N, CA, C and O atoms as a Tripos MOL2 file, in Angstrom:
@<TRIPOS>MOLECULE
protein
  296   295    74     0     0
PROTEIN
NO_CHARGES

@<TRIPOS>ATOM
      1 N          55.2420  105.1180  142.8700 N.3       1 MET1
      2 CA         55.8220  104.1140  142.1450 C.3       1 MET1
      3 C          55.3720  104.3960  140.6150 C.2       1 MET1
      4 O          54.1640  104.5170  140.4140 O.2       1 MET1
      5 N          56.2400  104.5060  139.5540 N.am      2 LYS2
      6 CA         55.8750  104.5420  138.1070 C.3       2 LYS2
      7 C          55.7160  102.9020  137.7080 C.2       2 LYS2
      8 O          56.4550  102.0110  138.1280 O.2       2 LYS2
      9 N          54.7060  102.7480  136.9010 N.am      3 SER3
     10 CA         54.6270  101.2210  136.7010 C.3       3 SER3
     11 C          54.5520  101.2370  135.0510 C.2       3 SER3
     12 O          54.1250  102.2460  134.4900 O.2       3 SER3
     13 N          54.9550  100.1560  134.3380 N.am      4 LYS4
     14 CA         54.7180  100.0160  133.0370 C.3       4 LYS4
     15 C          54.0510   98.6590  132.5860 C.2       4 LYS4
     16 O          54.1150   97.6590  133.3010 O.2       4 LYS4
     17 N          53.4870   98.6690  131.5150 N.am      5 CYS5
     18 CA         52.7720   97.5830  131.1720 C.3       5 CYS5
     19 C          53.5510   96.8460  129.8460 C.2       5 CYS5
     20 O          53.6260   97.5200  128.8190 O.2       5 CYS5
     21 N          53.9730   95.8500  129.8500 N.am      6 ILE6
     22 CA         54.5480   95.0420  128.8980 C.3       6 ILE6
     23 C          53.6280   94.1260  128.0310 C.2       6 ILE6
     24 O          53.2340   93.1110  128.6050 O.2       6 ILE6
     25 N          53.2760   94.2920  126.9120 N.am      7 ALA7
     26 CA         52.2060   93.7360  126.1330 C.3       7 ALA7
     27 C          52.7850   92.2010  125.7860 C.2       7 ALA7
     28 O          53.8910   91.9580  125.3040 O.2       7 ALA7
     29 N          51.8260   91.2980  126.1280 N.am      8 VAL8
     30 CA         52.1140   89.9350  125.5670 C.3       8 VAL8
     31 C          50.9800   89.4030  124.5700 C.2       8 VAL8
     32 O          49.8890   89.9730  124.5690 O.2       8 VAL8
     33 N          51.2250   88.3140  123.7200 N.am      9 ARG9
     34 CA         50.6370   87.7400  122.6440 C.3       9 ARG9
     35 C          49.2400   86.9920  123.1740 C.2       9 ARG9
     36 O          48.2700   86.8650  122.4270 O.2       9 ARG9
     37 N          49.2540   86.5660  124.4020 N.am     10 SER10
     38 CA         48.0370   85.7640  124.7850 C.3      10 SER10
     39 C          48.1530   85.8430  126.4270 C.2      10 SER10
     40 O          49.1160   86.2510  127.0780 O.2      10 SER10
     41 N          47.0300   85.3910  126.8580 N.am     11 VAL11
     42 CA         46.9180   84.9370  128.3590 C.3      11 VAL11
     43 C          48.0470   84.0230  128.8350 C.2      11 VAL11
     44 O          48.5960   84.1840  129.9250 O.2      11 VAL11
     45 N          48.3430   83.1380  128.0460 N.am     12 THR12
     46 CA         49.3220   81.8390  128.2520 C.3      12 THR12
     47 C          50.5820   82.5390  128.1380 C.2      12 THR12
     48 O          51.3610   81.9490  128.8870 O.2      12 THR12
     49 N          51.0990   83.3940  127.6360 N.am     13 TYR13
     50 CA         52.3070   84.0920  127.5350 C.3      13 TYR13
     51 C          52.2170   85.1710  128.9700 C.2      13 TYR13
     52 O          53.2260   85.4530  129.6170 O.2      13 TYR13
     53 N          51.1200   85.5830  129.2420 N.am     14 ALA14
     54 CA         51.1220   86.4450  130.3330 C.3      14 ALA14
     55 C          51.5890   85.4570  131.4600 C.2      14 ALA14
     56 O          52.6050   85.6950  132.1130 O.2      14 ALA14
     57 N          50.8340   84.3660  131.6640 N.am     15 GLN15
     58 CA         51.2300   83.4780  132.8050 C.3      15 GLN15
     59 C          52.5990   82.9480  132.8170 C.2      15 GLN15
     60 O          53.0870   82.8110  133.9380 O.2      15 GLN15
     61 N          53.4940   82.5440  131.5710 N.am     16 LYS16
     62 CA         54.5020   82.3060  131.3950 C.3      16 LYS16
     63 C          55.6030   83.4230  131.9150 C.2      16 LYS16
     64 O          56.6330   83.1830  132.5450 O.2      16 LYS16
     65 N          55.1270   84.6600  131.4990 N.am     17 ALA17
     66 CA         55.9560   85.7120  131.7310 C.3      17 ALA17
     67 C          55.9150   85.9860  133.2250 C.2      17 ALA17
     68 O          56.9390   86.4310  133.7460 O.2      17 ALA17
     69 N          54.8380   85.7670  133.9660 N.am     18 LYS18
     70 CA         54.8570   86.0610  135.3930 C.3      18 LYS18
     71 C          55.6020   84.9660  136.0750 C.2      18 LYS18
     72 O          56.2170   85.1930  137.1170 O.2      18 LYS18
     73 N          55.5720   83.8110  135.5380 N.am     19 SER19
     74 CA         56.5240   82.7610  136.3510 C.3      19 SER19
     75 C          57.9410   83.0900  136.1190 C.2      19 SER19
     76 O          58.7980   83.0640  137.0020 O.2      19 SER19
     77 N          58.1550   83.4180  134.8160 N.am     20 VAL20
     78 CA         59.6870   83.7200  134.5840 C.3      20 VAL20
     79 C          60.4060   84.8540  135.3920 C.2      20 VAL20
     80 O          61.5100   84.7650  135.9280 O.2      20 VAL20
     81 N          59.5560   85.9530  135.3740 N.am     21 LEU21
     82 CA         59.7380   87.1070  136.3270 C.3      21 LEU21
     83 C          59.9960   86.8730  137.7030 C.2      21 LEU21
     84 O          60.9690   87.2300  138.3670 O.2      21 LEU21
     85 N          59.0030   86.2310  138.0370 N.am     22 SER22
     86 CA         59.1150   85.8840  139.6890 C.3      22 SER22
     87 C          60.0350   84.8950  140.0070 C.2      22 SER22
     88 O          60.3950   84.9040  141.1840 O.2      22 SER22
     89 N          60.5730   83.9440  139.2040 N.am     23 GLN23
     90 CA         61.6400   83.0220  139.4540 C.3      23 GLN23
     91 C          62.9220   83.9320  139.3620 C.2      23 GLN23
     92 O          63.9440   83.7020  140.0090 O.2      23 GLN23
     93 N          62.7790   84.8990  138.5650 N.am     24 ASN24
     94 CA         64.3380   85.8240  138.6490 C.3      24 ASN24
     95 C          64.1930   86.9930  139.8430 C.2      24 ASN24
     96 O          65.0600   87.8540  139.9950 O.2      24 ASN24
     97 N          63.0260   86.9160  140.6410 N.am     25 GLY25
     98 CA         63.1060   88.1340  141.5160 C.3      25 GLY25
     99 C          62.2840   89.2330  141.3140 C.2      25 GLY25
    100 O          62.1890   90.0920  142.1910 O.2      25 GLY25
    101 N          61.5550   89.3270  140.0500 N.am     26 LEU26
    102 CA         60.9340   90.6600  139.7790 C.3      26 LEU26
    103 C          59.3680   90.5230  140.1310 C.2      26 LEU26
    104 O          58.7410   89.5120  139.8180 O.2      26 LEU26
    105 N          58.8550   91.4780  140.7190 N.am     27 SER27
    106 CA         57.4530   91.2960  141.2400 C.3      27 SER27
    107 C          56.6280   92.1680  140.0530 C.2      27 SER27
    108 O          56.8490   93.3110  139.6540 O.2      27 SER27
    109 N          55.6310   91.2370  139.6520 N.am     28 CYS28
    110 CA         54.7430   91.5410  138.5200 C.3      28 CYS28
    111 C          53.4000   91.0420  138.6230 C.2      28 CYS28
    112 O          53.1620   90.0490  139.3110 O.2      28 CYS28
    113 N          52.4040   91.7240  137.9200 N.am     29 SER29
    114 CA         51.2820   91.0270  138.0740 C.3      29 SER29
    115 C          50.8210   90.9790  136.3590 C.2      29 SER29
    116 O          51.4250   91.6320  135.5070 O.2      29 SER29
    117 N          49.5000   89.9720  136.0190 N.am     30 ILE30
    118 CA         49.0050   90.1490  134.9380 C.3      30 ILE30
    119 C          47.6080   91.0680  134.8860 C.2      30 ILE30
    120 O          46.7440   90.9180  135.7490 O.2      30 ILE30
    121 N          47.4900   91.8590  133.9910 N.am     31 ILE31
    122 CA         46.5540   92.8240  134.0220 C.3      31 ILE31
    123 C          46.1320   92.7940  132.7630 C.2      31 ILE31
    124 O          46.8710   92.2500  131.9420 O.2      31 ILE31
    125 N          44.7370   93.4180  132.2770 N.am     32 ARG32
    126 CA         44.2940   93.7980  130.9660 C.3      32 ARG32
    127 C          44.9140   94.8950  130.4920 C.2      32 ARG32
    128 O          45.1340   95.8200  131.2740 O.2      32 ARG32
    129 N          45.3150   94.9900  129.1050 N.am     33 ARG33
    130 CA         45.7360   96.1600  128.7160 C.3      33 ARG33
    131 C          44.6840   97.3400  128.9930 C.2      33 ARG33
    132 O          43.4680   97.2400  129.1540 O.2      33 ARG33
    133 N          45.6460   98.7040  129.0060 N.am     34 PRO34
    134 CA         44.6200   99.7980  129.2800 C.3      34 PRO34
    135 C          43.8410  100.2670  128.0840 C.2      34 PRO34
    136 O          44.3390  100.2780  126.9580 O.2      34 PRO34
    137 N          42.6480  100.6410  128.3320 N.am     35 GLN35
    138 CA         41.6660  100.7920  127.2560 C.3      35 GLN35
    139 C          42.3260  101.8190  126.1170 C.2      35 GLN35
    140 O          43.1520  102.6700  126.4480 O.2      35 GLN35
    141 N          41.9910  101.6940  125.0950 N.am     36 GLY36
    142 CA         42.5960  102.5430  124.0470 C.3      36 GLY36
    143 C          44.0520  102.1140  123.1270 C.2      36 GLY36
    144 O          44.5650  102.5950  122.1170 O.2      36 GLY36
    145 N          44.3600  101.1160  123.9140 N.am     37 THR37
    146 CA         45.7870  100.4030  123.6120 C.3      37 THR37
    147 C          45.5300   99.0130  122.8070 C.2      37 THR37
    148 O          46.4730   98.3680  122.3510 O.2      37 THR37
    149 N          44.3850   98.6690  122.6920 N.am     38 LEU38
    150 CA         44.1450   97.4490  122.2700 C.3      38 LEU38
    151 C          44.3860   97.1090  120.8270 C.2      38 LEU38
    152 O          43.6340   97.4980  119.9340 O.2      38 LEU38
    153 N          45.5350   96.3180  120.6070 N.am     39 THR39
    154 CA         45.9440   95.9850  119.1700 C.3      39 THR39
    155 C          46.3470   94.5660  119.0650 C.2      39 THR39
    156 O          47.4680   94.1890  118.7240 O.2      39 THR39
    157 N          45.1720   93.6740  119.4420 N.am     40 GLY40
    158 CA         45.3290   92.0040  119.5030 C.3      40 GLY40
    159 C          44.8540   91.6640  120.5410 C.2      40 GLY40
    160 O          43.7920   92.1880  120.8780 O.2      40 GLY40
    161 N          45.4100   90.7850  121.2980 N.am     41 CYS41
    162 CA         45.1830   90.1130  122.8390 C.3      41 CYS41
    163 C          45.3000   91.2400  123.8180 C.2      41 CYS41
    164 O          46.1020   92.1720  123.7510 O.2      41 CYS41
    165 N          44.3490   91.0210  124.7780 N.am     42 GLY42
    166 CA         44.4320   92.3790  125.7460 C.3      42 GLY42
    167 C          44.9680   92.0330  127.0170 C.2      42 GLY42
    168 O          44.3400   92.3610  128.0240 O.2      42 GLY42
    169 N          46.1590   91.3500  127.1180 N.am     43 TRP43
    170 CA         46.8750   90.9930  128.3940 C.3      43 TRP43
    171 C          48.4110   91.8470  128.4800 C.2      43 TRP43
    172 O          49.1790   91.9490  127.5240 O.2      43 TRP43
    173 N          48.5910   92.2810  129.5150 N.am     44 CYS44
    174 CA         50.2110   92.7150  129.6250 C.3      44 CYS44
    175 C          50.6600   92.3250  131.0390 C.2      44 CYS44
    176 O          49.8740   91.8300  131.8470 O.2      44 CYS44
    177 N          52.0710   92.5880  131.3360 N.am     45 ILE45
    178 CA         52.6070   92.2960  132.4890 C.3      45 ILE45
    179 C          52.8260   93.7420  133.0830 C.2      45 ILE45
    180 O          53.6680   94.4640  132.5490 O.2      45 ILE45
    181 N          52.1820   94.1420  134.0480 N.am     46 ALA46
    182 CA         52.5850   95.2990  134.9080 C.3      46 ALA46
    183 C          53.8270   95.0690  136.0030 C.2      46 ALA46
    184 O          53.8460   94.1570  136.8290 O.2      46 ALA46
    185 N          54.8330   96.0590  135.8400 N.am     47 LEU47
    186 CA         55.7900   95.9960  136.5630 C.3      47 LEU47
    187 C          56.2960   97.2690  136.8930 C.2      47 LEU47
    188 O          55.7150   98.2040  136.3420 O.2      47 LEU47
    189 N          57.4080   97.6040  137.7960 N.am     48 HIS48
    190 CA         57.8850   98.8030  138.3400 C.3      48 HIS48
    191 C          58.7770   99.2190  136.7370 C.2      48 HIS48
    192 O          59.3060   98.3370  136.0610 O.2      48 HIS48
    193 N          58.7920  100.4770  136.4050 N.am     49 SER49
    194 CA         59.3130  100.9900  135.3500 C.3      49 SER49
    195 C          60.8300  100.6320  135.3500 C.2      49 SER49
    196 O          61.3370  100.1930  134.3180 O.2      49 SER49
    197 N          61.4620  100.7860  136.3230 N.am     50 ASP50
    198 CA         63.0700  100.4740  136.6220 C.3      50 ASP50
    199 C          63.2180   98.9280  136.2060 C.2      50 ASP50
    200 O          64.3860   98.5410  136.1650 O.2      50 ASP50
    201 N          62.3600   98.1030  135.9320 N.am     51 GLN51
    202 CA         62.5220   96.6510  135.7380 C.3      51 GLN51
    203 C          62.3040   96.3290  134.3920 C.2      51 GLN51
    204 O          62.4460   95.1740  133.9910 O.2      51 GLN51
    205 N          61.9540   97.3040  133.6200 N.am     52 VAL52
    206 CA         61.3600   97.1000  132.0550 C.3      52 VAL52
    207 C          62.4940   96.4110  131.2020 C.2      52 VAL52
    208 O          62.2490   95.4350  130.4930 O.2      52 VAL52
    209 N          63.6400   96.9210  131.3010 N.am     53 LYS53
    210 CA         64.6670   96.3040  130.4010 C.3      53 LYS53
    211 C          65.1220   94.9230  130.8100 C.2      53 LYS53
    212 O          65.3060   94.0400  129.9720 O.2      53 LYS53
    213 N          65.3000   94.7420  132.1020 N.am     54 LYS54
    214 CA         65.8800   93.4840  132.7580 C.3      54 LYS54
    215 C          64.6380   92.3210  132.3170 C.2      54 LYS54
    216 O          64.9490   91.2020  131.9100 O.2      54 LYS54
    217 N          63.2940   92.7380  132.4530 N.am     55 ALA55
    218 CA         62.2180   92.0730  132.3230 C.3      55 ALA55
    219 C          62.2190   91.4570  130.7550 C.2      55 ALA55
    220 O          62.1810   90.2490  130.5210 O.2      55 ALA55
    221 N          62.2670   92.4900  129.7420 N.am     56 THR56
    222 CA         62.1630   92.2450  128.6090 C.3      56 THR56
    223 C          63.2210   91.1350  127.8890 C.2      56 THR56
    224 O          63.0030   90.2470  127.0650 O.2      56 THR56
    225 N          64.5170   91.5960  128.5910 N.am     57 GLU57
    226 CA         65.4960   90.6450  128.2630 C.3      57 GLU57
    227 C          65.1180   89.2080  128.7160 C.2      57 GLU57
    228 O          65.1820   88.2590  127.9350 O.2      57 GLU57
    229 N          64.7240   89.0840  130.0070 N.am     58 LEU58
    230 CA         64.7140   87.6910  130.4040 C.3      58 LEU58
    231 C          63.2760   86.7470  129.4380 C.2      58 LEU58
    232 O          63.3160   85.5910  129.0150 O.2      58 LEU58
    233 N          62.2730   87.6280  129.3500 N.am     59 LEU59
    234 CA         61.1800   87.0000  128.6870 C.3      59 LEU59
    235 C          61.6040   86.6500  127.3150 C.2      59 LEU59
    236 O          61.1600   85.6280  126.7920 O.2      59 LEU59
    237 N          62.4370   87.4290  126.6890 N.am     60 ARG60
    238 CA         62.8680   87.0890  125.2950 C.3      60 ARG60
    239 C          63.9550   85.8700  125.3450 C.2      60 ARG60
    240 O          64.0450   85.1230  124.3710 O.2      60 ARG60
    241 N          64.6880   85.7000  126.3720 N.am     61 ASN61
    242 CA         65.7750   84.6650  126.3710 C.3      61 ASN61
    243 C          64.8350   83.3900  126.8410 C.2      61 ASN61
    244 O          65.3910   82.2950  126.7540 O.2      61 ASN61
    245 N          63.6140   83.4020  127.2800 N.am     62 ASN62
    246 CA         62.8750   82.4420  127.8930 C.3      62 ASN62
    247 C          61.6520   82.0270  126.9810 C.2      62 ASN62
    248 O          60.7400   81.2920  127.3600 O.2      62 ASN62
    249 N          61.7580   82.5880  125.7480 N.am     63 GLY63
    250 CA         60.5700   82.0720  124.6700 C.3      63 GLY63
    251 C          59.3170   82.9330  125.0010 C.2      63 GLY63
    252 O          58.2770   82.4380  124.5670 O.2      63 GLY63
    253 N          59.1810   84.0810  125.6530 N.am     64 VAL64
    254 CA         57.7920   84.5110  125.7390 C.3      64 VAL64
    255 C          57.5860   85.5040  124.7690 C.2      64 VAL64
    256 O          58.2590   86.5220  124.9360 O.2      64 VAL64
    257 N          56.8860   85.4810  123.8630 N.am     65 LYS65
    258 CA         56.5630   86.2300  122.8780 C.3      65 LYS65
    259 C          55.8080   87.4720  123.0470 C.2      65 LYS65
    260 O          54.5890   87.4730  123.2180 O.2      65 LYS65
    261 N          56.7310   88.8350  122.9870 N.am     66 LEU66
    262 CA         55.9810   90.0040  123.2720 C.3      66 LEU66
    263 C          55.4920   90.8370  121.9360 C.2      66 LEU66
    264 O          55.9640   90.6470  120.8150 O.2      66 LEU66
    265 N          54.5870   91.6770  122.2150 N.am     67 SER67
    266 CA         54.0740   92.4410  121.0270 C.3      67 SER67
    267 C          54.9050   93.6180  120.7560 C.2      67 SER67
    268 O          54.6670   94.3320  119.7820 O.2      67 SER67
    269 N          55.8550   93.8540  121.5580 N.am     68 GLY68
    270 CA         56.7870   94.9810  121.4700 C.3      68 GLY68
    271 C          56.1700   96.3760  121.9530 C.2      68 GLY68
    272 O          56.8210   97.4020  121.7560 O.2      68 GLY68
    273 N          55.1690   96.4180  122.4590 N.am     69 GLU69
    274 CA         54.3410   97.3760  123.0550 C.3      69 GLU69
    275 C          54.5320   97.5290  124.5020 C.2      69 GLU69
    276 O          54.3500   96.5730  125.2560 O.2      69 GLU69
    277 N          54.9040   98.7310  124.9430 N.am     70 ILE70
    278 CA         55.2740   99.2610  126.5360 C.3      70 ILE70
    279 C          54.1990  100.2360  126.7430 C.2      70 ILE70
    280 O          54.0180  101.0060  125.8000 O.2      70 ILE70
    281 N          53.4330  100.3740  127.7880 N.am     71 TYR71
    282 CA         52.5820  101.3460  128.2130 C.3      71 TYR71
    283 C          52.8780  101.9410  129.3620 C.2      71 TYR71
    284 O          53.4000  101.1910  130.1870 O.2      71 TYR71
    285 N          52.6960  103.1650  129.7240 N.am     72 ASP72
    286 CA         52.5540  103.7960  130.9740 C.3      72 ASP72
    287 C          51.4200  103.4350  131.6190 C.2      72 ASP72
    288 O          50.4060  103.3610  130.9260 O.2      72 ASP72
    289 N          51.3190  103.1300  133.0710 N.am     73 LEU73
    290 CA         50.3020  102.8140  133.7040 C.3      73 LEU73
    291 C          50.0920  104.0400  134.7050 C.2      73 LEU73
    292 O          51.0750  104.6810  135.0760 O.2      73 LEU73
    293 N          48.9300  104.3310  135.0980 N.am     74 PRO74
    294 CA         48.7140  105.4850  136.0920 C.3      74 PRO74
    295 C          49.2830  104.9980  137.5810 C.2      74 PRO74
    296 O          49.2170  105.7600  138.5460 O.2      74 PRO74
@<TRIPOS>BOND
     1     1     2 1
     2     2     3 1
     3     3     4 2
     4     3     5 am
     5     5     6 1
     6     6     7 1
     7     7     8 2
     8     7     9 am
     9     9    10 1
    10    10    11 1
    11    11    12 2
    12    11    13 am
    13    13    14 1
    14    14    15 1
    15    15    16 2
    16    15    17 am
    17    17    18 1
    18    18    19 1
    19    19    20 2
    20    19    21 am
    21    21    22 1
    22    22    23 1
    23    23    24 2
    24    23    25 am
    25    25    26 1
    26    26    27 1
    27    27    28 2
    28    27    29 am
    29    29    30 1
    30    30    31 1
    31    31    32 2
    32    31    33 am
    33    33    34 1
    34    34    35 1
    35    35    36 2
    36    35    37 am
    37    37    38 1
    38    38    39 1
    39    39    40 2
    40    39    41 am
    41    41    42 1
    42    42    43 1
    43    43    44 2
    44    43    45 am
    45    45    46 1
    46    46    47 1
    47    47    48 2
    48    47    49 am
    49    49    50 1
    50    50    51 1
    51    51    52 2
    52    51    53 am
    53    53    54 1
    54    54    55 1
    55    55    56 2
    56    55    57 am
    57    57    58 1
    58    58    59 1
    59    59    60 2
    60    59    61 am
    61    61    62 1
    62    62    63 1
    63    63    64 2
    64    63    65 am
    65    65    66 1
    66    66    67 1
    67    67    68 2
    68    67    69 am
    69    69    70 1
    70    70    71 1
    71    71    72 2
    72    71    73 am
    73    73    74 1
    74    74    75 1
    75    75    76 2
    76    75    77 am
    77    77    78 1
    78    78    79 1
    79    79    80 2
    80    79    81 am
    81    81    82 1
    82    82    83 1
    83    83    84 2
    84    83    85 am
    85    85    86 1
    86    86    87 1
    87    87    88 2
    88    87    89 am
    89    89    90 1
    90    90    91 1
    91    91    92 2
    92    91    93 am
    93    93    94 1
    94    94    95 1
    95    95    96 2
    96    95    97 am
    97    97    98 1
    98    98    99 1
    99    99   100 2
   100    99   101 am
   101   101   102 1
   102   102   103 1
   103   103   104 2
   104   103   105 am
   105   105   106 1
   106   106   107 1
   107   107   108 2
   108   107   109 am
   109   109   110 1
   110   110   111 1
   111   111   112 2
   112   111   113 am
   113   113   114 1
   114   114   115 1
   115   115   116 2
   116   115   117 am
   117   117   118 1
   118   118   119 1
   119   119   120 2
   120   119   121 am
   121   121   122 1
   122   122   123 1
   123   123   124 2
   124   123   125 am
   125   125   126 1
   126   126   127 1
   127   127   128 2
   128   127   129 am
   129   129   130 1
   130   130   131 1
   131   131   132 2
   132   131   133 am
   133   133   134 1
   134   134   135 1
   135   135   136 2
   136   135   137 am
   137   137   138 1
   138   138   139 1
   139   139   140 2
   140   139   141 am
   141   141   142 1
   142   142   143 1
   143   143   144 2
   144   143   145 am
   145   145   146 1
   146   146   147 1
   147   147   148 2
   148   147   149 am
   149   149   150 1
   150   150   151 1
   151   151   152 2
   152   151   153 am
   153   153   154 1
   154   154   155 1
   155   155   156 2
   156   155   157 am
   157   157   158 1
   158   158   159 1
   159   159   160 2
   160   159   161 am
   161   161   162 1
   162   162   163 1
   163   163   164 2
   164   163   165 am
   165   165   166 1
   166   166   167 1
   167   167   168 2
   168   167   169 am
   169   169   170 1
   170   170   171 1
   171   171   172 2
   172   171   173 am
   173   173   174 1
   174   174   175 1
   175   175   176 2
   176   175   177 am
   177   177   178 1
   178   178   179 1
   179   179   180 2
   180   179   181 am
   181   181   182 1
   182   182   183 1
   183   183   184 2
   184   183   185 am
   185   185   186 1
   186   186   187 1
   187   187   188 2
   188   187   189 am
   189   189   190 1
   190   190   191 1
   191   191   192 2
   192   191   193 am
   193   193   194 1
   194   194   195 1
   195   195   196 2
   196   195   197 am
   197   197   198 1
   198   198   199 1
   199   199   200 2
   200   199   201 am
   201   201   202 1
   202   202   203 1
   203   203   204 2
   204   203   205 am
   205   205   206 1
   206   206   207 1
   207   207   208 2
   208   207   209 am
   209   209   210 1
   210   210   211 1
   211   211   212 2
   212   211   213 am
   213   213   214 1
   214   214   215 1
   215   215   216 2
   216   215   217 am
   217   217   218 1
   218   218   219 1
   219   219   220 2
   220   219   221 am
   221   221   222 1
   222   222   223 1
   223   223   224 2
   224   223   225 am
   225   225   226 1
   226   226   227 1
   227   227   228 2
   228   227   229 am
   229   229   230 1
   230   230   231 1
   231   231   232 2
   232   231   233 am
   233   233   234 1
   234   234   235 1
   235   235   236 2
   236   235   237 am
   237   237   238 1
   238   238   239 1
   239   239   240 2
   240   239   241 am
   241   241   242 1
   242   242   243 1
   243   243   244 2
   244   243   245 am
   245   245   246 1
   246   246   247 1
   247   247   248 2
   248   247   249 am
   249   249   250 1
   250   250   251 1
   251   251   252 2
   252   251   253 am
   253   253   254 1
   254   254   255 1
   255   255   256 2
   256   255   257 am
   257   257   258 1
   258   258   259 1
   259   259   260 2
   260   259   261 am
   261   261   262 1
   262   262   263 1
   263   263   264 2
   264   263   265 am
   265   265   266 1
   266   266   267 1
   267   267   268 2
   268   267   269 am
   269   269   270 1
   270   270   271 1
   271   271   272 2
   272   271   273 am
   273   273   274 1
   274   274   275 1
   275   275   276 2
   276   275   277 am
   277   277   278 1
   278   278   279 1
   279   279   280 2
   280   279   281 am
   281   281   282 1
   282   282   283 1
   283   283   284 2
   284   283   285 am
   285   285   286 1
   286   286   287 1
   287   287   288 2
   288   287   289 am
   289   289   290 1
   290   290   291 1
   291   291   292 2
   292   291   293 am
   293   293   294 1
   294   294   295 1
   295   295   296 2
@<TRIPOS>SUBSTRUCTURE
     1 MET1         2 RESIDUE 1 A MET
     2 LYS2         6 RESIDUE 1 A LYS
     3 SER3        10 RESIDUE 1 A SER
     4 LYS4        14 RESIDUE 1 A LYS
     5 CYS5        18 RESIDUE 1 A CYS
     6 ILE6        22 RESIDUE 1 A ILE
     7 ALA7        26 RESIDUE 1 A ALA
     8 VAL8        30 RESIDUE 1 A VAL
     9 ARG9        34 RESIDUE 1 A ARG
    10 SER10       38 RESIDUE 1 A SER
    11 VAL11       42 RESIDUE 1 A VAL
    12 THR12       46 RESIDUE 1 A THR
    13 TYR13       50 RESIDUE 1 A TYR
    14 ALA14       54 RESIDUE 1 A ALA
    15 GLN15       58 RESIDUE 1 A GLN
    16 LYS16       62 RESIDUE 1 A LYS
    17 ALA17       66 RESIDUE 1 A ALA
    18 LYS18       70 RESIDUE 1 A LYS
    19 SER19       74 RESIDUE 1 A SER
    20 VAL20       78 RESIDUE 1 A VAL
    21 LEU21       82 RESIDUE 1 A LEU
    22 SER22       86 RESIDUE 1 A SER
    23 GLN23       90 RESIDUE 1 A GLN
    24 ASN24       94 RESIDUE 1 A ASN
    25 GLY25       98 RESIDUE 1 A GLY
    26 LEU26      102 RESIDUE 1 A LEU
    27 SER27      106 RESIDUE 1 A SER
    28 CYS28      110 RESIDUE 1 A CYS
    29 SER29      114 RESIDUE 1 A SER
    30 ILE30      118 RESIDUE 1 A ILE
    31 ILE31      122 RESIDUE 1 A ILE
    32 ARG32      126 RESIDUE 1 A ARG
    33 ARG33      130 RESIDUE 1 A ARG
    34 PRO34      134 RESIDUE 1 A PRO
    35 GLN35      138 RESIDUE 1 A GLN
    36 GLY36      142 RESIDUE 1 A GLY
    37 THR37      146 RESIDUE 1 A THR
    38 LEU38      150 RESIDUE 1 A LEU
    39 THR39      154 RESIDUE 1 A THR
    40 GLY40      158 RESIDUE 1 A GLY
    41 CYS41      162 RESIDUE 1 A CYS
    42 GLY42      166 RESIDUE 1 A GLY
    43 TRP43      170 RESIDUE 1 A TRP
    44 CYS44      174 RESIDUE 1 A CYS
    45 ILE45      178 RESIDUE 1 A ILE
    46 ALA46      182 RESIDUE 1 A ALA
    47 LEU47      186 RESIDUE 1 A LEU
    48 HIS48      190 RESIDUE 1 A HIS
    49 SER49      194 RESIDUE 1 A SER
    50 ASP50      198 RESIDUE 1 A ASP
    51 GLN51      202 RESIDUE 1 A GLN
    52 VAL52      206 RESIDUE 1 A VAL
    53 LYS53      210 RESIDUE 1 A LYS
    54 LYS54      214 RESIDUE 1 A LYS
    55 ALA55      218 RESIDUE 1 A ALA
    56 THR56      222 RESIDUE 1 A THR
    57 GLU57      226 RESIDUE 1 A GLU
    58 LEU58      230 RESIDUE 1 A LEU
    59 LEU59      234 RESIDUE 1 A LEU
    60 ARG60      238 RESIDUE 1 A ARG
    61 ASN61      242 RESIDUE 1 A ASN
    62 ASN62      246 RESIDUE 1 A ASN
    63 GLY63      250 RESIDUE 1 A GLY
    64 VAL64      254 RESIDUE 1 A VAL
    65 LYS65      258 RESIDUE 1 A LYS
    66 LEU66      262 RESIDUE 1 A LEU
    67 SER67      266 RESIDUE 1 A SER
    68 GLY68      270 RESIDUE 1 A GLY
    69 GLU69      274 RESIDUE 1 A GLU
    70 ILE70      278 RESIDUE 1 A ILE
    71 TYR71      282 RESIDUE 1 A TYR
    72 ASP72      286 RESIDUE 1 A ASP
    73 LEU73      290 RESIDUE 1 A LEU
    74 PRO74      294 RESIDUE 1 A PRO
């Protein structure tokens, strides 16, 4: 399974993001950002790469501030 990490601006936004995505049927988890990618708060939402487009749309529509960074996870 390929996973992606969507960076958020704070742990509070990470918690809100998880709640929004879970309510919309997307499985995700809150993790620390991968080392070497840290440019601000160190939190992101990990989810299956096929769900990134739908997830970012849902998060933006629900007021979750994203940093604009998306990373590949091992």
